[in-house]
Each structure stands twice: as C-alpha cells, then as structure tokens.
C-alpha positions as CSV (number, residue, x, y, z in Angstrom):
1,E,9.4,22.7,-3.0
2,E,10.0,18.8,-2.5
3,C,8.7,16.3,-0.7
4,G,11.7,14.1,-0.3
5,R,10.2,11.2,-2.1
6,F,11.9,9.2,-4.8
7,F,11.3,7.1,-7.5
8,D,12.6,4.9,-9.9
9,Q,10.8,5.9,-13.3
10,V,9.3,9.4,-14.8
11,H,5.7,8.4,-15.1
12,K,5.5,7.9,-11.5
13,L,6.8,11.3,-10.3
14,N,4.7,12.3,-12.8
15,H,1.9,10.6,-11.0
16,H,2.9,11.8,-7.6
17,K,3.1,15.1,-8.2
18,R,-0.3,15.9,-8.9
19,Y,-1.5,15.7,-5.4
20,H,1.5,18.2,-4.4
21,D,0.2,20.5,-8.0
22,R,-3.7,20.9,-6.8
23,K,-5.1,22.5,-9.5
24,H,-8.9,21.2,-8.8
25,E,-10.2,23.5,-6.4
26,C,-13.8,22.6,-4.8
27,P,-16.7,25.2,-6.9
28,Y,-19.0,25.1,-3.3
29,E,-19.3,28.6,-0.7
30,G,-17.1,28.2,1.6
31,C,-15.2,24.9,0.9
32,D,-11.5,25.5,0.1
33,K,-10.7,22.0,-0.5
34,K,-8.3,21.6,-3.8
35,F,-7.0,18.2,-5.9
36,G,-4.8,17.7,-7.7
37,T,-6.8,14.9,-9.8
38,K,-10.8,15.7,-11.6
39,T,-11.6,12.3,-10.4
40,H,-10.6,13.3,-6.9
41,L,-12.7,16.7,-6.7
42,D,-15.5,14.7,-8.3
43,R,-15.1,12.1,-5.4
44,H,-15.1,14.9,-2.8
45,I,-18.3,16.6,-4.4
46,N,-20.5,13.6,-3.9
47,D,-19.3,13.1,-0.8
48,K,-19.1,16.1,0.6
49,H,-21.4,18.1,-1.4
50,V,-23.9,16.4,-2.7
51,K,-24.4,12.4,-2.3
52,S,-25.8,11.4,-5.1
53,K,-24.2,7.8,-5.1
54,A,-25.2,5.3,-2.1
55,Y,-24.2,2.2,-1.4
56,H,-25.8,0.0,1.4
57,C,-24.9,-3.0,2.7
58,I,-26.6,-6.8,1.8
59,E,-26.9,-7.7,5.2
60,P,-30.5,-6.9,7.1
61,T,-28.8,-6.3,10.2
62,C,-26.3,-4.0,9.1
63,P,-27.0,0.1,9.7
64,Y,-25.5,0.9,6.5
65,Y,-28.6,-1.5,5.0
66,K,-31.3,0.0,2.7
67,G,-32.9,2.4,3.9
68,G,-30.3,3.3,7.0
69,K,-27.1,5.1,6.8
70,A,-25.0,4.6,3.2
71,F,-21.6,4.5,1.8
72,P,-21.3,7.6,-0.9
73,R,-18.1,5.8,-2.7
74,K,-17.9,2.5,-3.8
75,D,-13.9,1.8,-2.5
76,N,-15.8,1.9,1.0
77,W,-18.4,0.1,1.2
78,R,-16.4,-3.0,-0.7
79,R,-14.3,-3.4,2.4
80,H,-17.1,-2.9,4.4
81,M,-18.2,-6.0,3.1
82,V,-15.2,-7.7,2.9
83,K,-14.6,-6.9,6.8
84,K,-17.4,-7.5,8.7
85,H,-19.4,-10.1,6.9
C-alpha cells in the first residue's frame, strides 16, 4: 500500500519505508505500539515505561528545574531551552 510520497533517491525511499513497516514491537504488556526502527522503540520505552533518562532545565524558577518535572528526551529539553529561556 502506497502513501503517495515520492522520492528522488532510492535511499530516501528506503528510509521512508521503515515508517510503514513497523517490525519493532513494544515488549511491555498492554502496550501495542510498533516502530519502524529500534531507536524509535528504545526512545518510546524510555519515554513511556522506564523513564531512566531525565533532562532538567538550568533555570531555577522553571518547573522543569532539578527536583521538578523532567524531559525524558534531550531533543525536547533542547527545544525548551531555546524557546523558553
């Protein structure tokens, strides 16, 4: 089944296909999520199940400062730092 996207290079098409062919299933009971790459599966597991990584804001007045809320992903923390501070 095609999604209608077109790519000018084969490697770009192959990369895109992974998002349709989701072979990597979440092993947690009751979670039916599937991902196209192991990296995305691992990120999901950390974000939703394990929460082993935590990135905190460096601004003491922010709710995401140490001891408060945290970002499970570095990219979300980085975006927060750029847009909020």
